[in-house]
DRENSEVO-867491 format. One record per residue (C-alpha): y, x, z; residue in three letters. Coordinates in Angstrom, 2 decimals, always signed. Example, Ala and Ser with C-alpha at 12.3 -4.5 7.8 and 13.67 -1.06 7.14 Angstrom:
<sites>
<py -4.50&px +12.30&pz +7.80&residuo ala>;
<py -1.06&px +13.67&pz +7.14&residuo ser>;
</sites>
This chain:
<sites>
<py +35.41&px +61.93&pz +24.38&residuo met>;
<py +34.79&px +61.07&pz +20.73&residuo gly>;
<py +35.12&px +57.39&pz +21.48&residuo glu>;
<py +38.62&px +57.89&pz +22.82&residuo ile>;
<py +39.66&px +59.57&pz +19.58&residuo leu>;
<py +38.87&px +56.51&pz +17.49&residuo leu>;
<py +41.92&px +55.05&pz +15.69&residuo pro>;
<py +44.00&px +52.98&pz +18.09&residuo leu>;
<py +46.03&px +50.14&pz +16.61&residuo ser>;
<py +49.07&px +48.70&pz +18.38&residuo ile>;
<py +50.51&px +45.21&pz +17.99&residuo ser>;
<py +53.96&px +44.54&pz +19.45&residuo ala>;
<py +54.13&px +40.80&pz +20.12&residuo ile>;
<py +57.65&px +39.43&pz +20.56&residuo leu>;
<py +56.98&px +35.69&pz +20.26&residuo lys>;
<py +54.84&px +33.40&pz +22.38&residuo thr>;
<py +53.13&px +32.11&pz +19.25&residuo ser>;
<py +51.60&px +35.56&pz +18.81&residuo gly>;
<py +50.16&px +35.43&pz +22.33&residuo ile>;
<py +48.79&px +31.92&pz +21.81&residuo asn>;
<py +47.03&px +33.03&pz +18.63&residuo glu>;
<py +44.86&px +35.46&pz +20.62&residuo ile>;
<py +44.69&px +33.36&pz +23.81&residuo lys>;
<py +40.91&px +33.23&pz +24.26&residuo glu>;
<py +40.39&px +36.90&pz +23.40&residuo glu>;
<py +43.22&px +37.96&pz +25.69&residuo leu>;
<py +41.96&px +35.94&pz +28.65&residuo asp>;
<py +38.46&px +37.40&pz +28.27&residuo val>;
<py +40.00&px +40.88&pz +28.33&residuo phe>;
<py +41.89&px +40.10&pz +31.56&residuo phe>;
<py +38.76&px +38.71&pz +33.21&residuo met>;
<py +36.89&px +41.92&pz +32.35&residuo asp>;
<py +39.65&px +44.41&pz +33.17&residuo asn>;
<py +41.86&px +42.86&pz +35.84&residuo ser>;
<py +41.51&px +41.43&pz +39.34&residuo ser>;
<py +45.04&px +40.00&pz +39.24&residuo asn>;
<py +44.83&px +36.18&pz +39.37&residuo pro>;
<py +48.43&px +35.64&pz +38.27&residuo phe>;
<py +48.47&px +37.46&pz +34.94&residuo ile>;
<py +46.77&px +35.73&pz +32.03&residuo phe>;
<py +47.85&px +34.16&pz +28.74&residuo thr>;
<py +49.67&px +31.10&pz +30.09&residuo lys>;
<py +51.56&px +33.18&pz +32.66&residuo ala>;
<py +52.56&px +35.73&pz +29.99&residuo ile>;
<py +53.88&px +32.95&pz +27.75&residuo val>;
<py +55.92&px +31.47&pz +30.61&residuo asp>;
<py +57.39&px +34.84&pz +31.56&residuo glu>;
<py +58.24&px +35.64&pz +27.94&residuo met>;
<py +60.16&px +32.37&pz +27.74&residuo asn>;
<py +61.97&px +33.03&pz +31.02&residuo ser>;
<py +63.31&px +36.48&pz +30.04&residuo val>;
<py +64.26&px +35.72&pz +26.43&residuo ser>;
<py +67.97&px +35.70&pz +25.64&residuo gly>;
<py +71.00&px +37.12&pz +27.44&residuo gln>;
<py +70.54&px +40.56&pz +25.85&residuo asn>;
<py +66.87&px +40.67&pz +26.85&residuo ala>;
<py +63.66&px +40.27&pz +24.88&residuo phe>;
<py +59.94&px +40.43&pz +25.77&residuo pro>;
<py +57.44&px +42.72&pz +24.06&residuo val>;
<py +53.72&px +42.57&pz +24.84&residuo val>;
<py +51.85&px +45.60&pz +23.50&residuo leu>;
<py +48.22&px +44.93&pz +22.60&residuo val>;
<py +46.03&px +47.94&pz +21.90&residuo phe>;
<py +42.83&px +47.67&pz +19.87&residuo arg>;
<py +39.95&px +49.93&pz +18.91&residuo val>;
<py +37.68&px +48.67&pz +16.11&residuo lys>;
<py +39.43&px +45.32&pz +16.41&residuo gly>;
<py +38.63&px +44.93&pz +20.12&residuo lys>;
<py +41.40&px +44.70&pz +22.73&residuo ile>;
<py +41.35&px +47.77&pz +24.99&residuo val>;
<py +44.78&px +47.54&pz +26.60&residuo gly>;
<py +47.74&px +45.25&pz +27.28&residuo val>;
<py +51.25&px +46.28&pz +28.34&residuo ala>;
<py +53.47&px +43.26&pz +29.17&residuo pro>;
<py +57.09&px +44.45&pz +28.99&residuo leu>;
<py +60.59&px +43.24&pz +28.51&residuo phe>;
<py +63.67&px +45.11&pz +27.35&residuo phe>;
<py +67.28&px +44.64&pz +28.32&residuo arg>;
<py +70.41&px +46.00&pz +26.65&residuo gln>;
<py +73.72&px +46.46&pz +28.46&residuo lys>;
<py +76.75&px +48.37&pz +27.25&residuo leu>;
<py +74.65&px +49.64&pz +24.37&residuo gly>;
<py +72.03&px +51.18&pz +26.67&residuo val>;
<py +68.48&px +49.84&pz +26.50&residuo arg>;
<py +66.05&px +49.75&pz +29.43&residuo ser>;
<py +62.47&px +48.58&pz +29.89&residuo ala>;
<py +60.61&px +46.88&pz +32.74&residuo gln>;
<py +57.29&px +45.19&pz +33.31&residuo leu>;
<py +57.38&px +41.53&pz +32.35&residuo leu>;
<py +56.30&px +40.29&pz +35.81&residuo phe>;
<py +58.14&px +40.83&pz +39.10&residuo gly>;
<py +56.72&px +43.10&pz +41.80&residuo tyr>;
<py +55.62&px +40.13&pz +43.94&residuo asp>;
<py +52.94&px +39.36&pz +41.32&residuo tyr>;
<py +51.60&px +42.95&pz +41.49&residuo ser>;
<py +52.03&px +43.70&pz +37.77&residuo pro>;
<py +50.46&px +46.71&pz +36.12&residuo asp>;
<py +49.25&px +47.92&pz +32.74&residuo phe>;
<py +45.83&px +46.49&pz +31.96&residuo phe>;
<py +43.48&px +48.83&pz +30.15&residuo val>;
<py +39.84&px +49.58&pz +29.51&residuo asp>;
<py +39.34&px +52.74&pz +31.62&residuo pro>;
<py +37.94&px +54.67&pz +28.62&residuo lys>;
<py +41.28&px +54.31&pz +26.84&residuo tyr>;
<py +43.66&px +54.60&pz +29.78&residuo arg>;
<py +45.32&px +57.88&pz +28.82&residuo gln>;
<py +45.93&px +57.02&pz +25.18&residuo ile>;
<py +47.20&px +53.52&pz +26.01&residuo cys>;
<py +49.63&px +54.90&pz +28.59&residuo met>;
<py +50.80&px +57.57&pz +26.18&residuo gln>;
<py +51.46&px +55.08&pz +23.40&residuo lys>;
<py +53.25&px +52.75&pz +25.82&residuo thr>;
<py +55.64&px +55.49&pz +26.95&residuo ile>;
<py +56.23&px +56.54&pz +23.34&residuo glu>;
<py +56.99&px +52.93&pz +22.40&residuo phe>;
<py +59.44&px +52.49&pz +25.27&residuo ile>;
<py +61.41&px +55.69&pz +24.69&residuo phe>;
<py +60.87&px +56.56&pz +21.03&residuo asn>;
<py +60.11&px +53.38&pz +19.11&residuo lys>;
<py +62.66&px +51.18&pz +20.91&residuo leu>;
<py +65.03&px +53.92&pz +22.01&residuo gly>;
<py +65.21&px +53.05&pz +25.70&residuo ser>;
<py +67.08&px +55.33&pz +28.07&residuo ser>;
<py +65.51&px +53.94&pz +31.24&residuo phe>;
<py +62.30&px +52.31&pz +32.38&residuo ser>;
<py +61.64&px +50.77&pz +35.80&residuo thr>;
<py +57.93&px +50.31&pz +36.44&residuo leu>;
<py +56.81&px +48.65&pz +39.69&residuo asp>;
<py +53.12&px +49.42&pz +40.16&residuo leu>;
<py +50.62&px +49.10&pz +43.02&residuo pro>;
<py +50.29&px +52.44&pz +44.82&residuo ser>;
<py +46.55&px +52.25&pz +44.14&residuo gly>;
<py +46.97&px +51.77&pz +40.39&residuo ser>;
<py +44.67&px +53.96&pz +38.32&residuo met>;
<py +47.52&px +54.27&pz +35.80&residuo asn>;
<py +49.86&px +56.27&pz +38.06&residuo leu>;
<py +48.31&px +59.69&pz +37.42&residuo cys>;
<py +48.27&px +59.10&pz +33.68&residuo ser>;
<py +51.93&px +58.05&pz +33.67&residuo leu>;
<py +52.97&px +61.07&pz +35.72&residuo ala>;
<py +51.18&px +63.56&pz +33.46&residuo ser>;
<py +52.47&px +61.91&pz +30.26&residuo ile>;
<py +56.08&px +61.89&pz +31.49&residuo cys>;
<py +55.82&px +65.56&pz +32.46&residuo lys>;
<py +54.44&px +66.49&pz +29.02&residuo ala>;
<py +57.16&px +64.51&pz +27.24&residuo gln>;
<py +59.96&px +65.82&pz +29.50&residuo lys>;
<py +60.81&px +62.37&pz +30.80&residuo ile>;
<py +62.64&px +62.34&pz +34.12&residuo gly>;
<py +60.69&px +60.65&pz +36.95&residuo val>;
<py +61.96&px +59.43&pz +40.31&residuo arg>;
<py +59.62&px +57.59&pz +42.65&residuo ile>;
<py +60.68&px +55.10&pz +45.32&residuo lys>;
<py +58.90&px +52.74&pz +47.65&residuo asn>;
<py +61.18&px +50.05&pz +49.01&residuo his>;
<py +60.05&px +48.09&pz +52.07&residuo asp>;
<py +60.81&px +44.76&pz +50.41&residuo tyr>;
<py +58.31&px +45.52&pz +47.65&residuo met>;
<py +55.39&px +45.89&pz +50.04&residuo gln>;
<py +52.73&px +43.23&pz +50.60&residuo his>;
<py +51.40&px +42.48&pz +54.08&residuo cys>;
<py +47.60&px +42.49&pz +53.95&residuo val>;
<py +44.70&px +41.81&pz +56.31&residuo ile>;
<py +41.44&px +43.64&pz +55.54&residuo pro>;
<py +38.53&px +41.28&pz +56.26&residuo val>;
<py +35.98&px +43.75&pz +57.59&residuo asn>;
<py +34.83&px +41.96&pz +60.74&residuo cys>;
<py +34.13&px +38.45&pz +62.03&residuo thr>;
<py +36.90&px +36.10&pz +63.11&residuo trp>;
<py +35.82&px +36.43&pz +66.74&residuo asp>;
<py +36.07&px +40.22&pz +66.47&residuo glu>;
<py +39.48&px +39.88&pz +64.85&residuo phe>;
<py +40.64&px +37.69&pz +67.75&residuo leu>;
<py +39.36&px +40.21&pz +70.29&residuo lys>;
<py +41.38&px +42.94&pz +68.56&residuo ser>;
<py +44.55&px +40.95&pz +69.20&residuo lys>;
<py +46.56&px +40.75&pz +72.39&residuo ser>;
<py +46.40&px +38.02&pz +74.99&residuo his>;
<py +49.85&px +36.95&pz +73.77&residuo his>;
<py +48.45&px +36.35&pz +70.26&residuo phe>;
<py +45.72&px +34.04&pz +71.52&residuo arg>;
<py +48.03&px +32.29&pz +73.97&residuo his>;
<py +50.60&px +31.64&pz +71.21&residuo arg>;
<py +48.23&px +29.43&pz +69.22&residuo phe>;
<py +46.76&px +27.67&pz +72.23&residuo lys>;
<py +50.32&px +26.80&pz +73.24&residuo asn>;
<py +51.12&px +25.44&pz +69.75&residuo ile>;
<py +47.99&px +23.26&pz +69.87&residuo glu>;
<py +49.12&px +21.93&pz +73.24&residuo lys>;
<py +52.52&px +21.02&pz +71.79&residuo lys>;
<py +50.92&px +19.33&pz +68.78&residuo leu>;
<py +48.69&px +17.21&pz +71.02&residuo arg>;
<py +51.70&px +16.20&pz +73.07&residuo ala>;
<py +53.56&px +15.20&pz +69.88&residuo ala>;
<py +50.82&px +12.82&pz +68.69&residuo gly>;
<py +47.79&px +12.66&pz +66.42&residuo glu>;
<py +47.42&px +15.69&pz +64.17&residuo trp>;
<py +44.90&px +17.07&pz +61.72&residuo lys>;
<py +44.43&px +19.69&pz +59.04&residuo ile>;
<py +43.06&px +18.90&pz +55.59&residuo thr>;
<py +42.40&px +20.99&pz +52.50&residuo ser>;
<py +41.93&px +20.34&pz +48.78&residuo phe>;
<py +40.27&px +22.74&pz +46.33&residuo ser>;
<py +41.05&px +23.34&pz +42.67&residuo asn>;
<py +42.06&px +20.07&pz +40.96&residuo gly>;
<py +40.90&px +17.74&pz +43.74&residuo glu>;
<py +43.32&px +14.79&pz +44.14&residuo asp>;
<py +45.87&px +16.82&pz +42.14&residuo glu>;
<py +48.75&px +14.28&pz +41.79&residuo pro>;
<py +48.67&px +13.45&pz +45.50&residuo asn>;
<py +48.45&px +17.12&pz +46.49&residuo val>;
<py +51.50&px +17.97&pz +44.40&residuo thr>;
<py +53.40&px +15.01&pz +45.85&residuo lys>;
<py +52.63&px +16.17&pz +49.40&residuo lys>;
<py +53.78&px +19.73&pz +48.64&residuo ile>;
<py +57.05&px +18.50&pz +47.17&residuo met>;
<py +57.54&px +16.24&pz +50.17&residuo gly>;
<py +57.43&px +19.26&pz +52.49&residuo val>;
<py +59.69&px +21.27&pz +50.17&residuo glu>;
<py +62.35&px +18.55&pz +50.32&residuo glu>;
<py +62.48&px +18.85&pz +54.11&residuo thr>;
<py +62.16&px +22.63&pz +54.52&residuo cys>;
<py +64.90&px +25.08&pz +55.45&residuo trp>;
<py +65.18&px +26.23&pz +51.82&residuo lys>;
<py +66.37&px +22.82&pz +50.59&residuo gln>;
<py +69.99&px +23.31&pz +51.69&residuo asn>;
<py +70.11&px +26.66&pz +49.92&residuo trp>;
<py +68.67&px +25.10&pz +46.75&residuo arg>;
<py +71.20&px +22.27&pz +46.82&residuo glu>;
<py +74.09&px +24.70&pz +47.31&residuo asn>;
<py +72.87&px +26.69&pz +44.31&residuo asn>;
<py +72.11&px +23.66&pz +42.11&residuo asn>;
<py +68.38&px +24.40&pz +42.07&residuo ile>;
<py +66.26&px +21.26&pz +42.13&residuo ser>;
<py +62.84&px +22.86&pz +42.60&residuo val>;
<py +61.68&px +26.35&pz +43.55&residuo asp>;
<py +60.82&px +27.94&pz +40.16&residuo pro>;
<py +58.30&px +30.31&pz +41.77&residuo tyr>;
<py +56.50&px +27.37&pz +43.36&residuo leu>;
<py +56.37&px +25.64&pz +39.98&residuo gln>;
<py +54.85&px +28.76&pz +38.43&residuo lys>;
<py +52.28&px +29.23&pz +41.15&residuo asp>;
<py +51.18&px +25.60&pz +41.02&residuo leu>;
<py +50.93&px +25.50&pz +37.23&residuo ala>;
<py +49.24&px +28.88&pz +36.86&residuo trp>;
<py +46.72&px +28.37&pz +39.66&residuo ser>;
<py +45.89&px +24.85&pz +38.44&residuo arg>;
<py +45.14&px +26.13&pz +34.94&residuo leu>;
<py +43.29&px +29.26&pz +36.06&residuo ala>;
<py +41.07&px +27.29&pz +38.45&residuo ala>;
<py +39.87&px +25.26&pz +35.46&residuo arg>;
<py +39.28&px +28.20&pz +33.13&residuo asn>;
<py +38.33&px +31.33&pz +35.05&residuo phe>;
<py +34.90&px +31.69&pz +36.71&residuo pro>;
<py +35.13&px +32.61&pz +40.38&residuo gly>;
<py +38.77&px +31.51&pz +40.64&residuo tyr>;
<py +39.56&px +29.13&pz +43.49&residuo lys>;
<py +42.78&px +27.43&pz +44.52&residuo arg>;
<py +43.09&px +25.69&pz +47.89&residuo ser>;
<py +45.98&px +23.74&pz +49.38&residuo val>;
<py +46.02&px +23.18&pz +53.14&residuo trp>;
<py +48.11&px +20.57&pz +54.94&residuo phe>;
<py +49.06&px +20.05&pz +58.58&residuo leu>;
<py +49.64&px +16.36&pz +59.30&residuo glu>;
<py +51.28&px +14.92&pz +62.42&residuo leu>;
<py +51.35&px +11.16&pz +63.07&residuo asn>;
<py +50.61&px +10.48&pz +59.41&residuo gly>;
<py +53.35&px +12.81&pz +58.13&residuo gln>;
<py +52.71&px +16.09&pz +56.30&residuo ile>;
<py +54.75&px +18.74&pz +58.13&residuo ile>;
<py +53.42&px +21.99&pz +56.59&residuo ala>;
<py +51.40&px +23.24&pz +53.63&residuo tyr>;
<py +49.83&px +26.51&pz +52.48&residuo cys>;
<py +48.76&px +27.34&pz +48.91&residuo leu>;
<py +45.95&px +29.91&pz +48.66&residuo val>;
<py +44.44&px +31.54&pz +45.59&residuo val>;
<py +41.10&px +33.38&pz +45.76&residuo gln>;
<py +39.87&px +35.71&pz +43.03&residuo tyr>;
<py +37.44&px +38.64&pz +42.99&residuo lys>;
<py +37.29&px +39.03&pz +46.76&residuo gly>;
<py +41.00&px +38.73&pz +47.54&residuo thr>;
<py +42.75&px +35.67&pz +48.96&residuo ala>;
<py +46.47&px +35.39&pz +48.19&residuo tyr>;
<py +48.67&px +33.28&pz +50.45&residuo ile>;
<py +50.84&px +32.30&pz +47.54&residuo ser>;
<py +53.24&px +29.71&pz +48.97&residuo lys>;
<py +53.81&px +28.12&pz +52.36&residuo thr>;
<py +56.51&px +25.98&pz +53.95&residuo ser>;
<py +57.13&px +23.45&pz +56.70&residuo tyr>;
<py +59.33&px +20.48&pz +57.60&residuo asn>;
<py +62.36&px +21.96&pz +59.35&residuo asn>;
<py +62.56&px +18.93&pz +61.67&residuo gln>;
<py +59.37&px +20.18&pz +63.36&residuo phe>;
<py +60.42&px +23.82&pz +63.54&residuo arg>;
<py +60.02&px +23.81&pz +67.35&residuo his>;
<py +56.26&px +23.20&pz +66.91&residuo leu>;
<py +55.80&px +26.27&pz +64.65&residuo tyr>;
<py +53.73&px +24.26&pz +62.14&residuo pro>;
<py +53.87&px +26.89&pz +59.41&residuo gly>;
<py +52.60&px +29.71&pz +61.61&residuo ile>;
<py +49.89&px +27.53&pz +63.08&residuo tyr>;
<py +48.63&px +26.39&pz +59.67&residuo leu>;
<py +48.58&px +29.95&pz +58.31&residuo ile>;
<py +46.48&px +31.03&pz +61.28&residuo asn>;
<py +43.95&px +28.27&pz +60.58&residuo val>;
<py +43.83&px +29.30&pz +56.91&residuo val>;
<py +43.25&px +32.94&pz +57.87&residuo ile>;
<py +40.45&px +31.88&pz +60.23&residuo arg>;
<py +38.74&px +29.88&pz +57.49&residuo glu>;
<py +39.07&px +32.75&pz +55.02&residuo leu>;
<py +37.42&px +35.09&pz +57.54&residuo phe>;
<py +34.61&px +32.57&pz +58.06&residuo asn>;
<py +34.09&px +31.94&pz +54.33&residuo ser>;
<py +32.15&px +35.18&pz +53.87&residuo gly>;
<py +33.57&px +35.78&pz +50.38&residuo cys>;
<py +36.95&px +37.39&pz +51.09&residuo val>;
<py +37.48&px +41.14&pz +51.60&residuo arg>;
<py +41.29&px +41.14&pz +51.72&residuo leu>;
<py +44.04&px +38.64&pz +52.52&residuo ile>;
<py +47.31&px +39.34&pz +50.68&residuo asp>;
<py +50.56&px +37.66&pz +51.80&residuo phe>;
<py +52.27&px +38.75&pz +48.54&residuo met>;
<py +55.42&px +39.66&pz +50.46&residuo thr>;
<py +56.62&px +41.53&pz +53.53&residuo asn>;
<py +58.32&px +39.25&pz +56.06&residuo leu>;
<py +58.76&px +39.94&pz +59.79&residuo pro>;
<py +56.70&px +36.96&pz +61.01&residuo phe>;
<py +53.63&px +38.34&pz +59.21&residuo met>;
<py +53.39&px +41.06&pz +61.87&residuo gln>;
<py +51.80&px +38.36&pz +64.03&residuo ile>;
<py +48.56&px +39.09&pz +62.16&residuo trp>;
<py +48.90&px +42.53&pz +60.61&residuo thr>;
<py +50.83&px +45.77&pz +60.45&residuo asp>;
<py +49.03&px +46.91&pz +57.31&residuo lys>;
<py +50.94&px +47.05&pz +54.03&residuo arg>;
<py +49.95&px +47.27&pz +50.40&residuo leu>;
<py +52.46&px +49.76&pz +49.07&residuo leu>;
<py +54.10&px +49.52&pz +45.69&residuo arg>;
<py +55.54&px +52.41&pz +43.73&residuo val>;
<py +58.73&px +52.12&pz +41.73&residuo arg>;
<py +58.60&px +54.60&pz +38.85&residuo phe>;
<py +62.14&px +55.23&pz +37.57&residuo leu>;
<py +61.83&px +56.90&pz +34.18&residuo leu>;
<py +64.77&px +58.25&pz +32.20&residuo ser>;
<py +65.28&px +60.22&pz +29.03&residuo lys>;
<py +68.31&px +61.54&pz +27.20&residuo gly>;
<py +71.94&px +62.40&pz +27.90&residuo phe>;
<py +73.11&px +59.03&pz +29.25&residuo val>;
<py +70.54&px +58.82&pz +32.11&residuo pro>;
<py +71.34&px +62.40&pz +33.19&residuo lys>;
<py +75.05&px +61.58&pz +33.25&residuo leu>;
<py +74.47&px +58.40&pz +35.24&residuo leu>;
<py +72.21&px +60.15&pz +37.74&residuo val>;
<py +74.92&px +62.72&pz +38.38&residuo ser>;
<py +77.49&px +59.92&pz +38.86&residuo phe>;
<py +75.09&px +58.23&pz +41.25&residuo glu>;
<py +75.98&px +60.80&pz +43.90&residuo gln>;
<py +79.41&px +59.17&pz +44.18&residuo gln>;
<py +78.99&px +56.04&pz +46.40&residuo pro>;
<py +81.79&px +53.93&pz +44.88&residuo thr>;
<py +80.75&px +54.60&pz +41.29&residuo leu>;
<py +77.11&px +54.07&pz +42.20&residuo lys>;
<py +77.80&px +50.46&pz +43.24&residuo leu>;
<py +79.41&px +49.78&pz +39.86&residuo val>;
<py +76.59&px +51.44&pz +37.91&residuo leu>;
<py +73.91&px +49.47&pz +39.74&residuo gln>;
<py +75.23&px +46.28&pz +38.16&residuo lys>;
<py +74.34&px +47.57&pz +34.74&residuo phe>;
<py +71.58&px +50.16&pz +34.97&residuo phe>;
<py +68.29&px +50.35&pz +36.95&residuo pro>;
<py +69.22&px +53.26&pz +39.20&residuo leu>;
<py +67.32&px +52.04&pz +42.29&residuo thr>;
</sites>
């Protein structure tokens, strides 16, 4: 216990230049204390840039003991109508959390909560954490001790569909219904009838410019393109992030692998799937298909091939879809739950919570304050 009582220093970094100054040290800390492949220095810098402005500002807390990083809390704060609130810097789809050396978990969590509510005077904090996070118990006990109101929610849309890889592919197939197996045999039959088809894959930076070009070619023909055009969005910003982050991480992090799979029909790419593998988990990060070939179910077929290859690789323990969409029930009914911790302190939150019981007023309040 004496080690935990050593002086803990806290740096509150508000500018990306401060993150870049400790880039190498920070990335080593994440490699040692995190299995999340999407949160590292470059990703933090990008997210800080994306939330800056419009009454919002990022703050990354870095905790040190004897000069060594022992914890990182990536946050951003928003102010509306004079009321300040705090959230994690990354959205729930990237499975954000607080990243700490286990020996210093309690003190890092305590100082984070004190910073949010005392140092920066927040009234609310919305923390989306994995249900298996080791930080949940610490947060609950700290909030109770500091008389901070806690409400816990678990929305369906925050869940991640997952496939535990604890058997062979053949055993996985046997566990599925006849309809499951017939579905993919029928798709193969349709593909053969449509012409010559094949599946290819590229790992890490292999043929990078051509891989990116192929992905963008599919994106321009997918069902999302009309929506993007109607909303004046040229390129999916999440796709841009995932491509940039995975490309950089594959070059710099040992054991990190990025694969892009393509389904080609008569010389035309009609579907792709971007997969990231890190510390035993494979993340199906992005996938799409040419809407013209929707009747062939190219996206579903390609995902099934990717899942088969991940099973057969021998180095994956879990497949994470990173979202919860109905079509994913083809493969799994298992979900990785996420917990939304709604923290509040002071007179204003209590007043708003009491108003929340009135449906009409609740709709108005939700536009300004994180009540759900």
